[in-house]
C-alpha positions in Angstrom: -15.6 8.1 -20.2 -16.3 4.4 -20.4 -18.7 5.1 -23.5 -16.1 6.8 -25.5 -13.4 4.2 -24.8 -15.5 1.7 -26.2 -15.8 4.0 -29.5 -11.7 4.3 -29.4 -11.3 0.9 -29.1 -13.5 -0.2 -32.4 -12.6 3.1 -34.1 -9.2 3.4 -33.5 -7.7 0.1 -31.4 -3.9 1.0 -33.0 -4.3 5.0 -30.9 -5.7 3.4 -28.3 -2.8 0.7 -27.7 -0.6 3.7 -28.6 -1.5 5.7 -26.0 -1.7 2.8 -23.6 2.3 2.2 -24.4 3.2 5.6 -23.7 1.3 6.3 -20.5 2.9 3.0 -19.1 6.6 4.2 -20.4 5.7 7.6 -18.7 4.3 6.2 -15.7 7.3 3.8 -14.9 9.4 6.6 -15.4 7.2 8.8 -12.7 7.8 5.5 -10.5 11.4 4.6 -11.0 12.7 8.3 -11.8 15.7 8.9 -12.7 15.6 5.4 -14.5 18.1 4.4 -17.5 16.8 3.4 -20.6 17.9 -0.4 -20.5 16.5 -0.6 -17.0 12.9 0.9 -18.1 12.9 -1.3 -21.2 13.1 -4.1 -18.8 10.6 -2.7 -16.7 8.0 -2.0 -19.4 8.3 -5.2 -21.6 9.9 -3.4 -24.8 13.0 -3.6 -26.7 15.4 -0.8 -26.7 15.0 0.2 -30.2 11.5 0.3 -29.5 11.9 2.3 -26.6 14.1 5.0 -28.1 11.4 5.7 -30.4 9.1 6.4 -27.7 11.4 8.1 -25.6 12.5 10.6 -27.9 8.5 11.2 -28.4 8.1 12.0 -25.4 11.0 14.4 -24.9 10.1 16.8 -27.7 6.9 16.8 -26.0 8.3 18.0 -23.3 7.1 15.6 -20.8 10.5 14.2 -19.9 13.7 14.9 -19.6 16.9 13.1 -20.2 19.8 13.6 -18.7 23.1 11.2 -17.9 21.9 10.1 -15.0 18.5 9.4 -15.8 15.2 10.0 -17.1 12.5 12.1 -15.1 8.8 13.3 -15.6 8.8 17.0 -16.2 6.0 19.0 -14.7 4.5 18.9 -17.8 4.5 15.1 -17.8 2.9 14.9 -14.5 -0.4 16.4 -15.5 -0.2 14.5 -18.3 -0.6 11.6 -15.9 -2.9 13.3 -13.7 -5.1 13.9 -16.2 -5.3 10.4 -17.7 -5.3 8.4 -14.6 -9.3 8.6 -14.4 -9.6 7.3 -17.8 -6.6 4.7 -17.9 -8.2 3.1 -15.2 -11.6 2.7 -16.7 -9.7 1.6 -20.1 -8.0 -1.1 -17.6 -10.5 -2.3 -15.6 -9.4 -1.0 -12.5 -12.1 1.5 -11.8 -14.3 -2.0 -12.0 -11.7 -4.0 -9.1 -12.3 -1.1 -6.9 -15.9 -1.0 -7.0 -16.1 -4.9 -6.3 -13.7 -4.7 -3.6 -15.2 -1.8 -1.8 -18.8 -3.7 -2.1 -17.3 -7.0 -1.1 -14.6 -5.7 1.7 -17.7 -3.3 3.1 -14.9 -0.4 2.7 -14.9 3.6 2.1 -12.3 3.5 -0.4 -10.0 0.9 -2.3 -7.5 2.0 -4.7 -6.1 -0.6 -6.8 -2.7 0.1 -8.8 -1.9 -1.7 -12.0 0.2 -4.9 -11.9 1.5 -7.7 -9.0 4.0 -6.4 -6.2 5.0 -9.9 -6.0 6.9 -9.6 -8.9 7.7 -6.1 -9.8 9.6 -3.6 -7.4 8.0 -0.9 -9.9 4.4 -2.2 -8.7 5.3 -1.9 -4.9 6.5 1.9 -5.5 3.3 2.9 -7.1 1.4 1.6 -4.7 3.3 3.8 -2.1 2.6 6.7 -4.3 -1.5 5.7 -4.3 -1.0 5.4 -0.7 0.5 8.9 -0.4 -2.3 10.4 -2.2 -5.0 8.9 -0.5 -3.2 9.9 2.8 -3.3 13.2 2.0 -6.8 13.4 0.9 -7.4 12.5 4.5 -5.6 14.6 6.4 -5.9 17.7 8.6 -4.6 20.1 10.3 -3.3 19.5 13.6 -4.0 15.4 13.3 -1.8 12.8 15.1 -0.9 9.9 12.6 0.3 6.4 13.9 2.5 4.3 11.8 3.8 0.6 11.8 6.6 -1.0 9.9 7.5 -2.9 7.2 8.9 -2.7 3.4 5.7 -1.1 1.8 5.4 1.3 4.7 9.0 2.1 4.1 8.3 2.8 0.1 5.5 5.0 1.5 7.7 7.2 3.6 9.9 7.7 0.4 7.2 8.9 -1.8 6.0 11.4 1.1 6.5 15.2 0.0 5.3 18.2 2.1 2.8 20.9 0.5 3.1 24.3 0.8 0.8 24.7 3.9 2.1 23.8 7.3 -0.6 21.1 8.7 1.2 20.7 12.3 0.9 16.9 12.0 2.2 14.7 14.5 3.7 11.4 13.5 3.7 8.5 15.9 5.3 5.0 16.0 2.4 2.7 16.9 4.8 -0.2 17.6 8.4 -1.1 18.9 10.9 -2.7 16.9 11.1 -5.9 15.2 15.2 -6.5 15.9 15.4 -6.5 12.1 16.7 -3.9 9.4 16.3 -0.8 11.0 14.8 0.6 7.4 11.7 -1.2 7.6 11.1 -0.1 11.5 7.6 1.8 12.5 10.3 4.5 14.4 12.4 4.9 11.4 9.3 5.6 8.9 7.8 7.8 11.4 10.6 9.8 11.7 11.1 9.7 7.7 7.1 10.8 7.3 7.6 13.5 9.8 10.4 14.8 8.2 9.0 15.0 4.5 5.7 16.5 5.7 7.4 18.8 7.4 5.4 17.5 11.0 6.8 16.6 14.4 7.0 12.8 15.7 7.2 10.7 18.7 8.9 7.5 18.7 8.5 4.3 20.8 11.7 2.9 22.1 10.4 -0.8 23.0 11.3 -3.9 21.5 8.0 -5.0 19.4 8.0 -8.4 21.9 8.6 -8.5 25.6 8.4 -11.1 28.2 5.6 -10.5 30.9 8.3 -9.0 33.4 9.5 -6.9 30.9 6.2 -5.3 30.0 5.0 -4.8 33.5 8.1 -2.3 33.8 8.6 -0.8 30.5 4.6 -0.1 30.8 5.0 2.2 33.6 7.6 4.6 31.9 6.5 8.3 32.2 7.8 8.4 28.3 6.2 5.3 27.1 3.3 6.1 28.5 3.3 9.5 26.7 3.7 7.6 23.2 0.7 5.3 24.4 -1.6 7.7 24.9 -1.0 9.8 21.8 -1.2 6.1 19.8 -4.9 5.8 21.5 -5.5 9.0 20.5 -4.6 9.0 16.7 -6.7 10.4 14.1 -4.9 8.2 11.3 -3.4 5.0 11.4 -1.2 3.8 8.0 -0.2 0.1 8.1 0.8 -2.9 6.8 -0.7 -6.0 6.2 1.3 -9.4 6.9 1.4 -13.0 6.0 1.4 -14.6 9.1 4.2 -17.6 8.5 6.6 -14.8 6.9 6.1 -12.3 9.8 6.9 -15.4 12.3 10.0 -16.2 10.5 10.6 -12.4 10.8 10.9 -12.5 14.2 12.2 -15.4 15.1 9.3 -17.1 16.1 10.6 -20.9 18.3 9.3 -23.9 16.6 7.1 -24.9 18.8 5.3 -21.4 18.3 5.4 -21.7 14.4 4.2 -25.3 15.1 1.4 -23.7 17.5 0.2 -21.1 14.6 0.3 -24.1 11.9 -2.1 -25.8 13.9 -4.7 -23.0 14.6 -4.8 -22.0 11.0 -2.9 -18.7 10.9 -3.4 -16.7 7.8 -2.3 -13.0 8.6 -0.8 -10.7 10.9 -0.9 -6.6 12.1 -0.4 -5.2 15.4 0.8 -8.5 16.9 -1.7 -10.2 16.2 -2.2 -13.6 14.2 -5.8 -14.4 12.5 -7.0 -17.3 10.7 -9.2 -17.1 7.6 -12.3 -16.3 9.3 -10.7 -13.4 10.9 -10.1 -14.9 14.1 -7.7 -13.9 16.4 -5.7 -17.3 16.9 -2.3 -15.8 18.7 -1.1 -12.5 20.4 1.9 -11.4 21.0 2.7 -8.9 24.4 3.4 -6.3 22.8 3.6 -2.4 23.8 1.7 -0.3 21.4 -1.1 0.0 18.9 -4.0 -3.1 20.4 -6.6 -4.5 18.4 -9.0 -2.2 20.7 -7.2 0.9 19.7 -6.9 -0.1 15.8 -11.1 0.0 15.8 -11.4 3.4 17.5 -9.6 5.4 14.8 -11.7 7.3 12.2 -9.0 6.6 9.3 -7.6 3.4 9.1 -5.2 2.9 5.7 -4.1 -0.5 5.2 -1.7 -0.8 2.6 -0.7 -4.6 0.9 -0.5 -6.0 -2.6 0.8 -9.2 -4.3 -1.4 -11.9 -5.3 0.6 -14.0 -2.2 -1.3 -11.7 0.0 -4.5 -11.7 -1.1 -5.6 -14.4 1.7 -4.3 -12.3 4.2 -5.9 -9.1 3.2 -9.0 -10.7 3.0 -8.6 -12.4 6.7 -7.5 -9.4 8.2 -10.4 -7.4 6.7 -12.8 -9.5 8.1 -12.2 -7.5 11.5 -14.0 -4.5 10.1 -11.6 -2.2 10.8 -10.3 -0.4 8.3 -11.8 2.4 6.5 -9.3 2.1 3.1 -7.2 -0.6 1.3 -4.5 0.3 -1.0 -3.5 -3.0 -2.8 -2.4 -3.9 -6.4 -4.0 -5.6 -9.5 -2.4 -8.9 -8.4 -4.4 -9.1 -4.8 -7.5 -7.7 -6.1 -7.8 -9.7 -8.8 -7.4 -12.5 -6.3 -9.3 -11.5 -3.7 -12.1 -11.5 -6.5 -11.7 -14.7 -7.6 -11.2 -16.6 -4.3 -13.6 -14.5 -2.2 -16.0 -12.8 -4.0 -19.3 -13.8 -2.4 -20.9 -16.2 -4.5 -24.2 -14.6 -5.3 -22.4 -11.8 -6.2 -20.2 -14.0 -8.3 -22.7 -15.4 -10.3 -24.1 -12.0 -11.2 -21.2 -10.5 -12.5 -20.4 -14.3 -14.3 -23.8 -13.8 -15.9 -23.0 -10.2 -16.8 -19.9 -11.1 -18.3 -18.1 -8.4 -16.5 -15.8 -10.1 -13.9 -12.1 -10.0 -14.5 -10.3 -13.0 -14.5 -6.7 -13.5 -12.6 
């Protein structure tokens, strides 16, 4: 496939560019549908005049449907995107990024989508779509799936859709609420995923942070115990990775604790644990729900995080070696490779002339 693309680049460079442009337009419509022409032009970086002719072509080919509410991708358009996906990943160099990160982070699978979610909402949505496909490849009938909160996981829930087969899945909240926007809380995301996948769910009705006295009392509640048992027996965990100080701010962490995190050089956060750049636990909140020792026993741990700004946090958490899959974007992937690729591998790649820049 890669050899064929190289020949096409030399013999038909203009044709290849046209194919890339139309593929990107189709991909953006799929991610943001229904979407208007003006919004699409901004997303793909084309003038409305140029976009108009491309949209007309895609419509004539019956790859998109144009309605007053916006443009959507047809079933035939979806098939075209699916058939071209592997070829386009080779063309963009995404396949190579995935290979390098898989080796570097010691993972079973890495999925990289194009772009940087720090600067584009459509990239975050595309990352969510890729996450759903990855999740569906790994789930089996009667699985218990633990879910955390966060804006990225909320996008994943929105992208989920039931297949024809009834899998009898059970979704369970891996943690309590953060006291923030209810849309991004684990309970909300857990319930939405279950509904979209025609499964059942169990929620964890406790605050995310507790005092010693409250923790000792709540942990003995039968309903809480039942959910904790389900969490510990989960077949899959779907979670995000947070920047340490962004998460501390969301939790309204006291100034003295912020100072402590800075002193200990916290970088990332997951499940109420704060990690430094070497992956060491530097602080832990007293929380009910998924604990780090539980994470390491889950057969399938799917970590989802993107944006170049998250590269340090991703690298920090991956030091725990408890993830099996990472779904990320090009912004984070290139930053990870630039800043953290082992020196011996980086030297070989540079000599070979194949290392992707930031």
